[in-house]
C-alpha positions as CSV (number, residue, x, y, z in Angstrom):
1,M,-17.3,-37.5,15.0
2,P,-19.6,-34.5,15.0
3,R,-23.4,-35.0,14.8
4,R,-25.3,-33.4,11.9
5,R,-27.2,-30.4,13.1
6,F,-29.3,-28.0,11.0
7,Q,-29.3,-24.5,12.5
8,R,-31.2,-21.4,11.6
9,G,-29.3,-19.2,14.0
10,R,-30.7,-16.4,16.2
11,L,-30.6,-12.7,15.7
12,I,-30.7,-10.1,18.5
13,Q,-30.2,-6.3,18.6
14,R,-27.4,-5.2,20.9
15,G,-25.8,-1.9,22.0
16,K,-26.7,1.8,22.4
17,N,-26.4,2.1,18.7
18,P,-28.2,-1.1,17.9
19,K,-26.4,-3.7,15.8
20,W,-27.5,-7.1,14.6
21,V,-25.7,-9.8,16.5
22,A,-26.1,-13.4,15.4
23,M,-25.6,-16.5,17.6
24,F,-25.2,-20.1,16.5
25,W,-23.4,-23.3,17.6
26,E,-20.2,-24.7,16.1
27,D,-18.5,-28.0,16.6
28,V,-14.9,-27.6,17.6
29,L,-12.2,-30.4,17.7
30,Q,-10.2,-30.1,20.9
31,P,-9.2,-33.0,20.6
32,T,-12.7,-34.4,20.5
33,F,-15.7,-32.6,19.1
34,H,-17.6,-30.3,21.5
35,R,-20.1,-27.5,20.9
36,S,-19.1,-23.9,21.2
37,R,-21.5,-20.9,20.9
38,R,-20.4,-18.3,18.4
39,T,-21.5,-14.7,18.2
40,V,-21.0,-12.5,15.1
41,T,-21.8,-8.8,14.7
42,L,-23.4,-8.4,11.2
43,G,-24.0,-4.7,11.0
44,S,-26.0,-1.7,12.1
45,C,-29.8,-2.0,12.5
46,K,-30.1,1.4,10.9
47,T,-28.7,0.3,7.6
48,M,-29.6,-3.4,7.7
49,S,-33.0,-4.9,7.8
50,R,-33.7,-8.2,9.7
51,R,-34.0,-9.9,6.3
52,A,-30.6,-8.6,5.2
53,A,-29.1,-9.6,8.5
54,Y,-30.3,-13.2,8.0
55,A,-28.8,-13.1,4.5
56,A,-25.5,-12.0,6.0
57,L,-25.7,-14.8,8.5
58,Q,-26.3,-17.5,5.9
59,P,-22.6,-18.1,5.0
60,Y,-21.8,-18.8,8.6
61,L,-24.8,-21.2,8.9
62,D,-23.7,-22.9,5.7
63,A,-20.3,-23.6,7.2
64,V,-21.8,-25.4,10.3
65,N,-24.8,-27.1,8.5
66,V,-22.5,-29.0,6.1
67,V,-20.6,-30.9,8.8
68,P,-20.1,-34.5,7.6
69,V,-22.2,-37.2,9.2
70,S,-19.4,-39.7,9.3
71,A,-15.7,-39.6,9.7
72,P,-13.9,-38.7,6.5
73,P,-11.8,-41.4,4.8
74,R,-8.2,-41.7,5.6
75,R,-6.1,-39.4,3.4
76,V,-2.6,-39.9,2.3
77,G,0.1,-37.6,0.8
78,K,1.2,-34.2,1.8
79,T,-0.6,-31.8,4.2
80,F,-0.8,-28.1,3.7
81,T,1.9,-27.7,6.4
82,D,4.2,-29.8,4.3
83,V,3.9,-27.6,1.2
84,V,4.2,-24.5,3.3
85,Q,7.6,-25.7,4.3
86,E,8.5,-26.3,0.7
87,W,7.2,-22.8,-0.2
88,R,9.4,-21.3,2.4
89,E,12.5,-23.2,1.2
90,Q,12.0,-22.8,-2.5
91,I,9.9,-19.7,-3.2
92,A,9.9,-17.3,-0.2
93,V,13.7,-16.9,-0.4
94,N,13.2,-15.3,-3.8
95,L,10.5,-12.8,-2.7
96,K,10.8,-9.3,-1.3
97,P,11.2,-9.3,2.5
98,S,8.0,-7.2,2.9
99,T,6.1,-9.8,0.9
100,V,7.4,-12.7,3.0
101,R,6.7,-10.9,6.3
102,A,3.1,-10.4,5.2
103,A,2.7,-14.0,4.2
104,E,4.3,-15.3,7.4
105,S,1.9,-13.1,9.4
106,H,-1.1,-14.6,7.5
107,L,0.3,-18.1,8.1
108,S,0.8,-17.7,11.8
109,Q,-2.3,-15.8,12.6
110,H,-4.9,-17.4,10.4
111,I,-3.8,-20.1,7.9
112,S,-1.8,-22.7,9.7
113,K,-4.1,-23.3,12.6
114,R,-7.2,-23.7,10.3
115,L,-5.7,-25.4,7.2
116,G,-2.3,-26.8,8.3
117,S,-3.6,-30.4,9.1
118,F,-5.6,-30.7,5.8
119,F,-4.3,-33.0,3.1
120,L,-3.9,-31.4,-0.3
121,Q,-6.7,-33.6,-1.7
122,E,-9.0,-32.0,0.8
123,M,-8.3,-28.4,-0.3
124,N,-11.5,-28.2,-2.3
125,V,-14.1,-25.4,-2.6
126,R,-16.0,-26.6,0.6
127,T,-12.8,-26.6,2.7
128,L,-11.6,-23.2,1.5
129,Q,-15.1,-21.7,1.8
130,A,-15.3,-22.9,5.4
131,F,-11.9,-21.3,5.9
132,V,-13.1,-18.0,4.5
133,T,-16.2,-18.0,6.7
134,S,-14.4,-18.9,9.9
135,T,-11.7,-16.4,9.2
136,A,-14.2,-13.7,8.5
137,A,-15.9,-14.4,11.8
138,T,-12.8,-13.3,13.6
139,G,-13.4,-9.8,12.6
140,V,-10.8,-9.3,9.9
141,T,-11.7,-6.8,7.1
142,R,-12.5,-8.0,3.6
143,K,-9.3,-6.5,2.3
144,T,-7.3,-8.5,4.9
145,L,-9.2,-11.6,4.0
146,E,-8.4,-11.1,0.3
147,N,-4.7,-10.8,1.2
148,I,-4.8,-14.0,3.3
149,L,-6.4,-15.9,0.4
150,Q,-3.7,-14.6,-1.9
151,T,-1.1,-16.3,0.4
152,V,-3.1,-19.5,0.4
153,F,-3.4,-19.6,-3.4
154,S,0.2,-18.8,-3.8
155,I,1.2,-21.8,-1.7
156,L,-1.3,-24.0,-3.5
157,R,0.1,-22.9,-6.9
158,T,3.5,-23.9,-5.6
159,A,2.3,-27.3,-4.6
160,R,0.6,-27.8,-8.0
161,S,3.7,-26.7,-9.9
162,F,5.8,-29.2,-7.9
163,G,3.6,-32.1,-9.2
164,N,1.2,-32.5,-6.4
165,A,-2.5,-33.2,-7.0
166,V,-4.5,-30.2,-5.8
167,P,-8.2,-29.6,-6.5
168,P,-8.7,-26.9,-9.2
169,V,-10.1,-24.2,-6.9
170,K,-10.1,-20.6,-8.1
171,R,-10.6,-17.4,-6.1
172,A,-13.9,-16.8,-8.0
173,D,-15.3,-20.0,-6.6
174,L,-15.4,-18.6,-3.1
175,M,-17.9,-16.3,-1.6
176,L,-16.5,-13.5,0.6
177,P,-18.4,-11.5,3.1
178,R,-20.0,-8.3,1.7
179,E,-17.7,-5.4,1.6
180,E,-18.1,-3.1,4.6
181,A,-18.2,0.7,4.4
182,R,-14.8,2.0,3.9
183,P,-13.4,4.5,6.5
184,D,-12.7,8.0,5.4
185,I,-9.2,8.4,3.9
186,R,-7.2,11.1,5.5
187,F,-5.3,13.0,2.8
188,M,-3.7,16.5,2.7
189,S,-4.3,19.4,0.4
190,A,-1.6,21.0,-1.7
191,A,-1.6,24.0,0.7
192,E,-1.0,21.7,3.7
193,V,1.8,19.9,1.9
194,G,3.4,23.3,1.1
195,Q,3.1,24.3,4.7
196,I,4.7,21.1,5.9
197,I,7.6,21.5,3.4
198,T,8.2,25.1,4.6
199,R,8.2,24.2,8.3
200,A,10.2,20.9,8.1
201,K,13.9,20.7,8.7
202,E,16.3,19.2,6.2
203,P,16.6,16.6,4.9
204,Y,12.9,16.1,5.7
205,A,11.8,19.2,3.8
206,T,13.3,17.9,0.6
207,M,12.0,14.4,1.2
208,F,8.5,15.8,1.6
209,A,9.0,17.9,-1.6
210,V,9.8,14.8,-3.6
211,L,6.9,12.9,-2.2
212,G,4.4,15.7,-2.6
213,M,5.5,16.9,-6.1
214,T,5.9,13.5,-7.7
215,G,3.5,11.2,-5.8
216,C,6.1,8.5,-5.4
217,R,6.0,6.0,-2.6
218,A,8.1,6.7,0.6
219,G,10.2,3.6,0.0
220,E,10.9,4.7,-3.6
221,M,11.9,8.2,-2.3
222,L,14.3,6.7,0.2
223,G,15.8,4.5,-2.5
224,L,16.8,7.4,-4.7
225,K,20.4,7.9,-5.6
226,T,22.1,11.0,-7.0
227,G,22.4,9.2,-10.4
228,D,18.6,8.9,-10.5
229,L,18.2,12.7,-10.9
230,D,18.4,13.8,-14.6
231,F,18.5,17.6,-14.6
232,N,19.0,17.7,-18.4
233,R,15.8,15.8,-19.2
234,K,14.0,17.1,-16.1
235,V,13.0,13.6,-14.9
236,I,13.6,11.4,-11.8
237,Y,14.2,7.7,-12.4
238,I,12.4,5.3,-10.0
239,R,14.5,2.2,-10.1
240,R,14.4,0.6,-6.6
241,S,12.7,0.8,-3.2
242,V,13.9,0.5,0.4
243,D,12.3,-2.0,2.7
244,S,10.5,-0.2,5.6
245,R,11.9,-2.5,8.3
246,T,15.2,-3.8,7.1
247,K,16.2,-0.7,5.2
248,Q,17.6,-3.0,2.5
249,E,17.3,-2.2,-1.2
250,Q,14.6,-4.1,-3.1
251,S,12.7,-3.9,-6.4
252,T,9.8,-1.6,-6.7
253,K,6.3,-2.7,-5.7
254,T,5.4,-3.9,-9.2
255,K,7.1,-3.9,-12.7
256,S,5.0,-1.0,-13.8
257,S,6.3,1.0,-10.7
258,T,9.7,1.1,-12.3
259,G,10.0,4.1,-14.6
260,E,10.5,7.8,-14.7
261,V,8.5,10.8,-13.4
262,P,8.7,14.4,-14.5
263,M,10.8,16.8,-12.3
264,P,8.9,20.1,-12.0
265,A,10.8,23.3,-11.9
266,A,10.0,24.0,-8.3
267,L,11.4,20.5,-7.3
268,E,14.5,21.0,-9.5
269,K,15.3,24.2,-7.7
270,R,14.9,22.5,-4.3
271,L,17.0,19.5,-5.3
272,R,19.8,21.6,-6.7
273,A,20.0,23.6,-3.5
274,Y,19.9,20.4,-1.4
275,L,22.7,18.8,-3.3
276,K,24.8,22.0,-3.0
277,D,24.3,22.7,0.7
278,R,22.7,19.7,2.5
279,Y,23.7,16.5,0.7
280,R,25.6,14.1,2.9
281,E,28.3,12.1,0.9
282,N,27.9,8.3,1.3
283,P,29.4,5.2,-0.4
284,N,26.1,4.2,-2.0
285,R,25.3,7.7,-3.2
286,Y,21.9,7.7,-1.6
287,L,20.2,11.0,-2.0
288,F,19.1,10.9,1.6
289,A,21.6,9.2,4.0
290,N,21.8,9.4,7.8
291,R,24.9,9.9,9.8
292,N,25.8,6.2,9.5
293,D,25.7,6.5,5.7
294,N,22.5,4.3,5.6
295,T,19.1,5.1,4.3
296,Y,16.4,6.4,6.6
297,S,13.5,4.2,7.7
298,V,10.0,5.3,6.9
299,G,9.0,5.1,10.5
300,K,11.7,7.5,11.6
301,V,10.9,9.9,8.8
302,T,7.2,9.9,10.0
303,E,7.9,10.1,13.7
304,Y,10.7,12.7,13.7
305,G,10.2,14.5,10.5
306,L,6.5,14.6,9.7
307,W,4.5,14.4,13.0
308,P,6.2,17.3,14.8
309,V,5.5,19.6,11.9
310,Q,1.9,18.5,11.7
311,D,1.5,19.1,15.4
312,A,3.0,22.7,15.0
313,L,0.6,23.4,12.1
314,G,-2.5,21.8,13.7
315,I,-2.7,19.2,11.0
316,P,-3.9,15.7,12.1
317,H,-1.2,13.0,12.0
318,T,-0.9,11.1,8.7
319,G,1.7,8.7,7.3
320,T,4.0,9.5,4.4
321,H,1.6,7.8,2.0
322,A,-0.7,10.8,2.5
323,F,1.6,12.7,0.2
324,R,0.8,10.3,-2.6
325,H,-2.9,10.6,-1.9
326,A,-2.5,14.4,-1.9
327,A,-0.7,14.4,-5.3
328,A,-3.4,12.1,-6.9
329,S,-6.2,14.1,-5.3
330,E,-5.0,17.4,-6.5
331,M,-4.3,16.2,-10.0
332,L,-7.7,14.7,-10.3
333,E,-9.4,17.7,-8.8
334,D,-7.6,20.0,-11.3
335,G,-9.1,18.0,-14.1
336,A,-6.1,15.8,-15.1
337,P,-7.2,12.8,-17.2
338,L,-7.3,9.5,-15.3
339,T,-4.7,8.0,-17.6
340,V,-2.3,10.9,-16.8
341,V,-2.7,10.3,-13.1
342,Q,-2.2,6.6,-13.6
343,R,1.1,7.2,-15.4
344,Q,2.3,9.5,-12.7
345,L,1.5,7.1,-10.0
346,R,2.9,4.2,-12.2
347,H,-0.1,2.0,-11.7
348,G,-0.4,-1.0,-14.1
349,D,-4.1,-0.4,-14.5
350,A,-6.3,2.7,-14.4
351,K,-8.8,0.7,-12.3
352,T,-6.3,0.7,-9.5
353,T,-5.9,4.5,-9.6
354,L,-9.7,4.9,-9.7
355,Q,-10.3,2.5,-6.8
356,K,-7.6,3.9,-4.5
357,Y,-7.9,7.6,-5.3
358,G,-11.4,8.0,-6.7
359,H,-12.6,9.7,-3.5
360,V,-11.9,13.1,-4.9
361,V,-14.8,15.4,-5.9
362,G,-13.2,17.4,-8.6
363,D,-14.3,20.8,-10.1
364,S,-15.6,19.2,-13.2
365,Q,-17.7,16.8,-11.2
366,R,-19.0,19.7,-9.1
367,R,-19.9,21.7,-12.2
368,A,-21.7,18.7,-13.7
369,I,-23.8,18.0,-10.6
370,N,-24.6,21.7,-10.1
371,T,-25.8,21.9,-13.6
372,L,-28.1,18.8,-13.0
373,A,-29.5,20.4,-9.8
374,E,-30.2,23.7,-11.6
375,K,-32.1,21.9,-14.3
376,I,-34.2,20.1,-11.7
377,E,-34.9,23.4,-9.9
378,R,-35.7,25.1,-13.2
379,G,-38.2,22.4,-14.1
380,A,-39.9,22.6,-10.7
381,F,-40.1,26.4,-11.0
382,E,-41.6,26.2,-14.4
383,L,-44.2,23.7,-13.2
384,E,-45.1,25.9,-10.2
385,S,-45.5,29.0,-12.5
386,T,-47.8,27.1,-14.8
387,V,-50.0,25.9,-11.9
388,E,-50.2,29.5,-10.6
389,L,-51.3,30.8,-14.0
390,E,-53.9,28.2,-14.4
391,S,-55.3,29.0,-10.9
392,S,-55.4,32.7,-11.7
393,A,-57.2,32.0,-15.0
394,A,-59.8,29.9,-13.2
């Protein structure tokens, strides 16, 4: 049984580029309780004051200061590990392979070792908040933590739907660490995309043309079949995706991702030429099939099709998703309405488009801010002129 301790923690500055580092003690059960010193990097001293650093440290201290003073009562019923197994047997088998892989990674790396032994009655706000705090202390990003919580709540919903009593905890009840500064997103310009298409060999050149001129996802591009090309209506139907690891067909990322996208004239010309001269016949009628009549993998397209061309052109390496970023960026910069870009990317909500691709400074935004700056400069100039006139008159 751990002893109650109230800690205020300790802050120090560390490193050549000083960062706030917090230290505190935590009781760990292995198999009896012993004290372990924890250190957590909170942020740069340049952007975070000591007061802000203590505020960032507070959730960690809350987790260790609320240790119960006596052994908890004996619980009965199912543990979280029990319902994880039920989730695997009844729910996971019906999900996309990529979704299951992500969930299993969350379970093995973070969830099972911290929540597996808890009974369902103990899965309350305090338990889950302590889980959030301890997981954040391992250095995972906020986005990763949100994905981990999504897996936790998915399993708890399964337990509740199967008739188990689970405390009514919602995602909004939990306090996550503040969002860190996002790294710069590497995306290509339309000119770079054009250069890559020109220098790439087939079938990669046509693959990159589809990606760059429609903004579809790589898995959706690899899942295209000849029947998905409608040259009469000038559209491409997005009906399926290909799993990046297993190369098996699966549904699109979301329901809104299924739909049709316009086929521009330049892409139509390339597709017609590809079907005439480069298309490889295969039983499943995939638009892009390898010598074994299977679809390509995203990793192989990137490694053997994209990176060698980027090296030759002096363009930093990117993934295939950079083509989607390029399409969104160019459309936004050319003044396309947000709703139009949303429909082209097939996002269910315009907020998703804005959050993921709102890093573009378009011409209209530049004109607006330039106009603002000119007004400010004009006001300053007029004031200086007035002061000079008054000084001359005096």
